[in-house]
C-alpha positions in Angstrom: 27.9 -12.9 -9.9 25.9 -9.8 -10.7 29.0 -7.7 -10.4 30.8 -9.6 -13.2 28.1 -8.8 -15.7 27.7 -5.1 -14.7 31.3 -4.3 -14.0 31.7 -1.8 -16.9 28.7 0.4 -15.9 29.7 3.6 -14.1 28.3 3.9 -10.6 25.9 6.6 -9.6 27.8 9.2 -7.4 24.9 9.9 -5.0 22.8 7.0 -4.0 19.3 6.8 -5.5 16.8 5.4 -3.0 13.6 3.6 -3.7 11.4 6.6 -2.6 12.1 9.4 -0.2 10.4 12.6 0.8 10.4 15.5 -1.6 10.4 18.7 0.4 9.7 22.2 -0.8 10.2 24.6 2.0 6.6 25.4 2.8 6.7 22.6 5.4 9.1 24.6 7.6 6.7 27.6 7.7 4.0 25.5 9.3 6.4 23.7 11.6 7.6 27.1 12.8 4.0 28.2 13.2 3.4 25.3 15.6 6.5 26.2 17.5 5.8 29.9 17.7 2.3 29.4 18.9 3.3 26.6 21.2 0.8 24.2 19.7 3.2 21.2 19.9 0.5 18.7 20.9 -2.3 16.7 19.2 -4.5 19.7 18.5 -3.8 22.8 16.5 -4.4 24.7 13.2 -2.1 22.4 11.2 -4.2 19.4 12.0 -7.4 21.2 11.2 -6.1 22.6 7.9 -4.5 19.4 6.7 -7.7 17.5 7.4 -9.7 20.1 5.4 -7.2 20.1 2.6 -7.3 16.3 2.2 -11.2 16.4 2.2 -11.0 18.9 -0.6 -8.4 17.0 -2.6 -9.9 13.6 -2.2 -13.6 14.5 -2.2 -14.6 13.1 1.1 -16.7 14.6 3.9 -14.5 14.0 6.9 -10.9 13.3 7.6 -9.3 12.5 10.9 -5.6 13.0 11.3 -3.9 10.0 13.1 -0.4 8.9 14.0 0.0 6.5 11.1 -1.8 4.8 8.3 -1.9 1.7 10.4 -3.7 3.4 13.2 -6.2 4.7 10.7 -6.7 1.1 9.4 -7.2 -0.1 13.0 -9.8 2.5 13.7 -11.6 1.6 10.4 -11.7 -2.1 11.3 -13.0 -1.2 14.8 -15.7 1.0 13.3 -16.8 -1.7 10.8 -16.9 -4.4 13.5 -19.2 -2.3 15.7 -21.4 -1.5 12.7 -21.7 -5.3 12.0 -21.6 -6.9 15.4 -22.2 -4.2 18.1 -19.9 -2.9 20.8 -17.5 -5.7 22.0 -17.2 -6.5 25.6 -14.0 -5.5 27.4 -11.0 -7.6 26.4 -12.6 -8.6 23.1 -12.0 -7.2 19.6 -14.8 -5.7 17.5 -14.6 -8.6 15.0 -13.6 -11.4 17.5 -13.5 -14.7 15.7 -14.9 -13.3 12.4 -13.4 -13.9 9.0 -12.4 -10.9 6.9 -11.5 -11.0 3.2 -8.2 -9.2 2.6 -5.8 -8.2 -0.2 -3.1 -10.9 -0.4 -0.2 -9.1 -2.1 0.3 -6.1 0.2 2.3 -4.9 3.2 1.3 -6.5 6.4 0.0 -3.2 7.8 -3.1 -3.9 5.7 -3.7 -7.1 7.5 -2.5 -6.7 11.1 -5.4 -4.4 12.2 -7.8 -7.2 11.4 -5.9 -9.3 13.9 -5.7 -6.5 16.5 -9.5 -6.6 16.6 -9.7 -10.4 16.9 -10.5 -11.1 13.2 -9.3 -13.9 11.0 -7.8 -12.8 7.6 -8.8 -14.8 4.6 -6.5 -13.8 1.7 -7.9 -13.2 -1.8 -5.6 -13.8 -4.7 -4.2 -11.1 -7.0 -5.1 -10.5 -10.7 -2.6 -9.8 -13.4 -4.5 -6.8 -14.8 -3.7 -4.5 -11.9 -1.7 -6.6 -9.4 -4.6 -6.0 -6.9 -7.4 -8.1 -5.4 -9.0 -10.3 -8.1 -12.8 -9.6 -8.2 -13.4 -13.1 -9.6 -11.5 -14.6 -6.6 -13.5 -12.4 -4.2 -16.8 -13.6 -5.6 -15.5 -17.2 -5.2 -14.6 -16.4 -1.6 -18.2 -15.3 -0.9 -19.4 -18.7 -2.3 -17.1 -20.5 0.2 -17.6 -18.2 3.1 -21.0 -16.5 2.7 -21.1 -15.3 6.3 -18.2 -12.8 5.7 -19.3 -9.2 6.0 -16.0 -7.2 5.9 -13.5 -6.8 3.1 -10.1 -5.0 3.4 -8.8 -3.9 0.0 -5.4 -2.3 -0.7 -4.4 -0.4 -3.9 -0.9 -1.7 -4.6 2.0 0.7 -5.4 -0.4 3.6 -6.2 -2.5 1.6 -8.8 -6.3 1.4 -8.2 -7.9 -2.0 -8.0 -11.1 -2.6 -10.0 -12.9 -0.6 -7.3 -16.3 -0.3 -8.8 -16.5 -4.0 -9.4 -15.3 -4.9 -6.0 -17.6 -2.4 -4.3 -20.6 -4.0 -6.3 -19.6 -7.5 -5.1 -19.4 -6.2 -1.5 -22.8 -4.5 -1.8 -24.3 -7.7 -3.3 -23.2 -9.7 -0.2 -24.0 -7.0 2.3 -20.4 -6.5 3.2 -18.6 -3.4 4.4 -15.6 -2.3 2.3 -12.5 -0.7 3.9 -10.2 0.8 1.3 -6.5 1.0 2.2 -5.4 3.8 0.0 -2.1 4.3 1.8 -0.1 4.0 -1.4 -2.6 5.5 -3.8 -3.3 9.1 -2.6 -4.2 11.2 -5.7 -4.9 8.2 -7.9 -8.4 7.8 -9.4 -10.7 5.2 -10.7 -13.5 6.1 -13.2 -12.9 9.7 -12.3 -13.3 9.2 -8.6 -10.4 9.5 -6.1 -9.2 6.4 -4.3 -9.9 6.7 -0.6 -13.6 7.2 -1.2 -14.9 3.8 -2.3 -15.2 2.2 1.1 -17.4 3.0 4.0 -14.1 3.7 5.8 -10.9 4.6 4.0 -7.3 5.2 5.0 -4.3 7.0 3.7 -0.7 7.2 4.9 1.9 10.0 5.1 4.8 7.7 6.0 8.3 9.0 5.0 8.4 7.3 1.6 4.8 8.1 0.5 3.9 10.5 -2.3 2.9 13.1 0.3 4.7 12.7 3.6 4.7 14.1 7.2 7.6 11.7 8.1 4.7 9.8 9.7 1.0 10.1 10.1 -2.2 8.9 8.4 -5.9 9.8 8.1 -9.2 8.0 8.3 -11.6 9.2 5.6 -15.3 8.8 5.8 -18.7 10.2 4.8 -20.0 9.7 8.3 -19.8 12.6 10.8 -20.6 10.2 13.7 -17.8 7.8 12.6 -15.3 10.7 12.4 -16.3 12.0 15.9 -16.0 8.4 17.3 -12.4 8.1 15.9 -11.4 11.5 17.2 -12.5 10.3 20.7 -11.0 6.8 20.5 -7.7 8.3 19.2 -7.3 10.5 22.3 -7.7 7.7 24.8 -11.5 7.8 24.6 -11.9 10.7 27.1 -15.5 11.5 28.0 -17.0 15.0 28.2 -16.4 15.4 31.9 -14.3 17.8 34.0 -11.9 15.0 35.0 -10.4 12.1 33.1 -13.5 9.9 32.6 -13.1 6.7 30.5 -16.0 4.4 29.6 -14.5 2.5 26.6 -11.1 1.5 25.3 -9.0 4.3 23.9 -5.8 4.8 22.0 -3.0 7.3 21.7 -3.4 7.6 18.0 -4.0 11.3 17.3 -1.7 13.2 14.8 0.8 15.7 16.1 0.3 19.3 15.1 4.0 19.4 14.2 3.7 16.4 11.9 0.5 18.0 10.5 2.6 21.1 9.6 4.8 19.0 7.3 1.7 17.5 5.7 0.0 20.9 5.4 3.0 22.1 3.5 3.2 19.0 1.3 -0.4 18.7 0.1 -0.3 21.5 -2.5 2.4 19.6 -4.3 0.5 16.4 -4.7 -0.1 16.8 -8.5 3.5 17.9 -9.0 4.7 14.7 -7.3 2.4 12.5 -9.3 3.6 14.1 -12.5 7.3 13.4 -11.5 6.4 9.8 -10.6 4.6 9.3 -13.9 7.6 10.6 -15.9 9.8 8.1 -14.1 7.4 5.3 -15.0 7.3 6.3 -18.6 11.1 6.6 -18.9 11.4 3.0 -17.6 8.8 1.8 -20.0 10.5 3.4 -22.9 14.1 2.5 -21.8 13.3 -1.1 -21.2 11.7 -1.7 -24.6 12.9 -4.8 -26.3 13.7 -6.7 -23.1 11.5 -9.6 -21.9 10.0 -7.5 -19.1 6.9 -5.4 -18.6 6.0 -2.6 -16.2 3.4 -2.9 -13.4 0.1 -2.7 -15.2 -3.1 -0.6 -14.6 -6.6 -0.4 -16.1 -5.8 2.3 -18.7 -9.4 2.7 -19.7 -10.7 3.4 -16.1 -7.8 4.4 -13.8 -5.1 6.9 -13.4 -2.5 5.7 -10.9 -0.3 8.0 -8.8 2.7 5.9 -10.0 4.1 5.9 -6.5 6.5 3.0 -7.3 7.6 1.8 -10.8 7.9 -2.0 -10.9 8.7 -4.6 -13.6 8.0 -8.2 -14.1 10.3 -10.6 -16.0 8.6 -12.8 -18.7 8.3 -16.4 -17.6 10.5 -17.8 -20.4 13.2 -15.2 -19.6 13.7 -16.2 -16.0 17.0 -17.7 -15.0 16.9 -20.2 -12.2 16.1 -18.5 -8.9 15.4 -20.1 -5.5 14.2 -18.2 -2.3 13.6 -19.4 1.2 12.2 -17.2 4.0 15.4 -15.2 4.4 17.7 -15.7 1.4 17.7 -16.0 -2.4 20.1 -17.5 -4.9 20.2 -17.6 -8.7 22.2 -19.1 -11.5 23.1 -16.5 -14.3 22.1 -17.5 -17.8 22.8 -15.7 -21.1 19.7 -13.8 -22.3 17.8 -14.4 -19.0 17.7 -12.9 -15.6 15.6 -12.8 -12.4 14.6 -10.3 -9.7 17.4 -11.4 -7.4 20.1 -10.7 -10.0 18.5 -7.4 -11.1 18.3 -6.1 -7.6 21.9 -7.1 -6.9 22.9 -5.3 -10.1 21.0 -2.1 -9.1 22.7 -2.1 -5.7 26.1 -2.4 -7.4 25.6 0.9 -9.2 24.5 2.7 -6.0 20.7 2.5 -6.3 18.0 0.9 -4.3 15.3 -1.5 -5.5 13.1 -3.9 -3.6 11.3 -7.2 -4.1 7.6 -7.1 -4.7 5.5 -7.4 -1.5 5.6 -11.1 -0.5 2.0 -12.3 -0.5 0.4 -12.6 2.9 -0.5 -16.3 2.4 3.2 -17.0 2.0 4.2 -15.2 5.2 5.1 -17.5 8.1 2.8 -15.6 10.5 -0.2 -16.2 8.2 0.6 -19.5 6.4 -2.3 -21.3 8.2 -4.9 -18.8 7.1 -7.3 -19.5 4.2 -6.3 -18.3 0.8 -8.8 -18.2 -2.1 -8.0 -17.9 -5.8 -10.5 -17.6 -8.7 -10.4 -21.4 -8.9 -11.3 -21.9 -5.3 -8.9 -23.5 -2.7 -5.8 -21.4 -2.9 -3.7 -23.6 -0.6 -3.9 -26.4 -3.1 -2.9 -24.0 -5.8 0.1 -22.8 -3.8 1.3 -26.3 -3.1 1.1 -27.1 -6.8 3.1 -23.9 -7.5 5.8 -25.0 -5.1 5.9 -28.4 -6.9 6.2 -26.6 -10.2 2.8 -27.8 -11.5 0.6 -24.7 -11.3 0.6 -21.2 -9.9 -1.3 -18.7 -8.0 -1.1 -15.1 -9.3 0.4 -13.4 -6.2 3.2 -16.1 -5.8 4.0 -15.7 -9.5 4.3 -11.9 -9.4 6.4 -12.1 -6.3 8.7 -14.6 -8.0 9.1 -12.6 -11.2 8.6 -9.0 -10.1 10.6 -6.2 -8.4 10.3 -2.5 -7.5 12.6 -0.1 -9.2 14.2 3.1 -7.9 11.4 5.6 -8.0 12.6 8.6 -6.1 11.2 11.9 -7.4 14.7 13.5 -7.1 16.4 10.8 -9.3 17.8 12.6 -12.3 17.3 11.4 -15.9 21.0 10.6 -16.1 20.8 8.5 -12.9 17.7 6.7 -14.2 19.6 5.9 -17.5 22.3 4.2 -15.4 19.6 2.0 -13.7 18.1 1.2 -17.1 21.5 0.3 -18.6 22.2 -1.9 -15.6 18.9 -3.8 -16.1 19.5 -4.2 -19.8 23.0 -5.7 -19.0 21.3 -8.4 -16.9 19.8 -9.9 -20.0 23.1 -9.9 -22.1 
């Protein structure tokens, strides 16, 4: 159906992706250095330099290069659990049987490390202001579950949450904050870089991130002891002995010196990448004026996103009928109205790539039985009412009406104009 409306729009010759790596050539120099010096393992100058460069950029004391952002999150959860509950016995996670408050509208990599360590995620609803964890809902969650001592927060699509407020709430309740800044490297809140608000913080260099190594991540902390512990755990927890001595559980999580070479070459271009991403966001904002849509919001008075992904949300009264199950979506076209499913199909038809908003964790089959808290209390009751068409929770509403737009740094202005024209045609 989408093709009928958009049939007159000329397709983009070369496909525009959602977000891909933007390379500059410096990366190859450091990869070659690793090759020439034969440091092809999980130690080497590239790792040391990339860790030091991130500390300088972000303003943290210690950074530990790891295989992925997910492994960094796992190590953060393990550290926090031992801080709170002591060293677990063999075969048990560091937060075994403990509830953990967690961002609801996020990629599941934010949540899974909690489960790796035996924890029980409790999902905190989203706010419209930033599309991040709602501080009011977090405070409500502490009223319901006062025993909780760990909070996992993610900054969605490069936009900082209300970090100072959330940090204050955690401090008031004696809880440790872990900041998942995988998507927000280079973003700041009240002049302070994301990735520094938690006791333990994590960033990602996955292939589509604003700085990439094709893979890789880092744990960021102000604690030398914590950094040293993660370096040990991430290399199979080898003890200082002349043979392979192991006294606690270890992991094969350390970053490769080759991957670190890519990251080392990318880091100097962080500000340039952010500027390109911001320009994309601003062009969408200007080009979509007059339509019943708005761009993903941020706290303009206090935050500066890295604009990793540009997103939009359709006004409620401009939504055509759309139905989704766990695998499929359908819609009925309607003059003057549209929906994410139609817009995404239309974008694909002109050779570009968009994506639905992260489906909230409380709606995912794997986590549907977990507790979910909104600012009004019992989120499960709210979700059931939303399904019945009587009420809403914020995360479900944004998922229903929102989508991610093509946001690749290498997209030309002309290509972006085609995407904008395509979106506008959906509302004709």
